[in-house]
N, C-alpha and C positions, 0 to 999 in steps of 0.2 A: 190238920184240920181232916177232918176222918171222912175219906172216898171221896179228901180231894185228888189224890197222885200224883206223884212221885212227882214232874216238874215243879210240880204245887210245892214243894220236900225242898229242889231245889231251888226256885224263888225264891226260899225264906232263908237255906244258905246261906244262896250267895248275899243277899242282900241282908246278912245277917253278918256273914262276912270284914264286907265291905267297912260293917260304924269297926272293928278291930285294927284292922287298916287307916282312914280316918284317926284312929286315937292317937296311934303309934305315933303316921307321918305331918300325922298338925296341925293335933292337939286338941281341941275344946272349939268347937265350932255351934252357932245357932246351929237350932233346929229344919232351920229349913233347907239350909246346907243341906247337915248330914243327912238325914233323915231322902234328899231331895237324888241329891250325890244315888245312894246306896239303894233307890229304888230304879236304877238305871239297871243294876244286877239288871233286877229280876227280869231286863231280857234280851236270855242267856240262858241258850235251848243247846242239850249236850244230843249227839246224834249216835244214830246206835253204831254210825263205826267212828265210835269214841270223837271225833268232829263235834268240834259248837259254832255255834252261826252268838252271834253277839248285837247290841244295838236291834233289838225288834221291839219296835211298837208292843206293849203290853198289855190287850184287851181290857183285859179288867183296872187295870186305869182310866184308855181310853177314853172309855165306852161312856160312863158317869163320868164325866168329862166333859165330854161335849154333849150330852145331854144337858147339863147344867150350862152348860154357854148355848146350846143355842135356845135354851128356855125363859134365859136371860136372871139365873135367878146365879145365877156366878160371882160365889164372894169375891173382888176386886181384888187380882194380884195383890195389892201395896199391901192388901192386911194378912196374907197369906205369906209377905214374905217379915213379917213385923210380926206378927203371932208371939204372945209367949207362950202359949200350953198347944203341948203335941195332944191336939183332939187329929182322932181317927180320919175327920172327914179333909183332912189336912197334906194325905197321903195321895191325891190324884193331884192338884193343881204342883204341888212340890215333884212329882214324876215329870207333868205335863212342863214345868218351867225350864227345869230343865235335861230334860229328850227335843226341845224346843234347839238351846244353850246346843249341844253334841250335834247335832241334823238336821238343823237348818242353814239350803245351798243357795247360794243366790244364781241369778241368770249368765252369768259365766262358772258354772261347773265348781267352784268355790264351793266351804262350810265358814260358815262366815263369823261366828262366833265360836266356835272346838276348842283353838288356841287357846283367848282368854277363858275358853271355861276351865282350865285345867289355873290356869296362874288364881284366874278366885276364886277357886277351893282353898289355895296356897297358902291365898293373902290372906286368909284368918287370922292366925297363925300368929301372925302381926303384937294382930291388935282385935278390941270389938268393935264393931264401924260403925256403933249409935244405930240411925234410925237408916233399913236393909236398901229402902226405893234408894235414896239419896245418894250413899257406895255404891250401888248398882252401878242407878244416872253415871257415874265420874268415873269407876275406875274402868265398866264395859260400856258401856255404851260412846260413853267421849270419848273413850281412847278408839275401838273398832272405827267408829263414826259410816256406820255402815248405810248407805242408801235407803229411804224414806224411813231408819228408826232413827233422827237425831234426839223424843225427848222421851221418857215412860210411857207418854202415851202415847207413843207411835209401835214401838213394840209390845202394850200390850193386842194395841189392836194388831199385828202381823202377829201375832202367837197367837190370839184367840183365831182368827182364818184358816189356820197353819194347822190345826188343830184340829178346825171343824173339818178340814181338808183331806190330813189324813183320814178321820176319822169314817169319811166316807169312802175312801178309797179302800180304809179294812171289810168295806161292809159289801162294797160294787165288785171289789177287786184292784187293788192294786196297779198303779195305773207306771208309778218311777219308772219300775225297769224299761218300759219303752221310751216315755220319755227323755233319758239318761244317755240311752243308747239310737236314740234319732237324731241329741242335740248334740252327743259323739259326731253321728253320720254327716250331719250339715260343717259342725267345723271340718276336722276332713277336707270337705267337700272344700269349701273356705281354703286350705293349707293353711289353719290355724289348730295346728298342731299340740299343741301346748291343749288349751283349751281340750281339745281334741279329748286328748288323753283322761282332766281334768273328768269328765263329763262320765268314761270310759270306767275308771275310777269309783265316781260316786255306782254308780249301777251296780261294779263289785261288789262293790260293801254291800249290798243289799240280795247280788246272788252272788256267790264266786267262782262259779261254775258252769254260767253265761256262757256263751263259749259267743255268740258274736261279740261280746263285748271283749272275750280273750285276744278273738281276732284283731276290733278296733283299735284297742291297745295297741297289739302291734307295728299295727296301720302307722299308729301312730306315733310309737317310738321310733 
């Protein structure tokens, strides 16, 4: 788009490059998965020193999605997942769904769905799933068995609360770094070194140069 700047251009390039990867590595997949995975690549930022940051929230996706959720005008996830047409209004939901699967962290500092997300993507290499929700329930939720997320309704409720909290952090200041550092410090004081390391690693996922988290990781190790 005119005037959108180099970052927006790179976001588009990363997004479209993901489609090429999906086509070669997996093949034909439902647009919900194809566009949802591609939108994750929009959260990459190349820094002036040549380094890059990844897994960033995409404000242009997050803000309108959170607005719909807070107003009660959001589409049910079931409709989003099973939509046959590739409508523009679906993209924010697809991004939010996949970003949650990649970034949701439990009380022990572990990424709950990240490993299964990769398997979920490649699962479509074998066959079309039919109903996307039933397939997701069986392949992801029943396999992961995350506490408090047994059913798809549980998942949607947790997802909604997480997205709204993420938008609040974006507008008011991201508190996740402090949260992960504090939980890491508390775990270390309890001699739970493996748990401490997980929380410090989550903090470093957000800020790779954070000195407190680097020092905490060294202590935990």
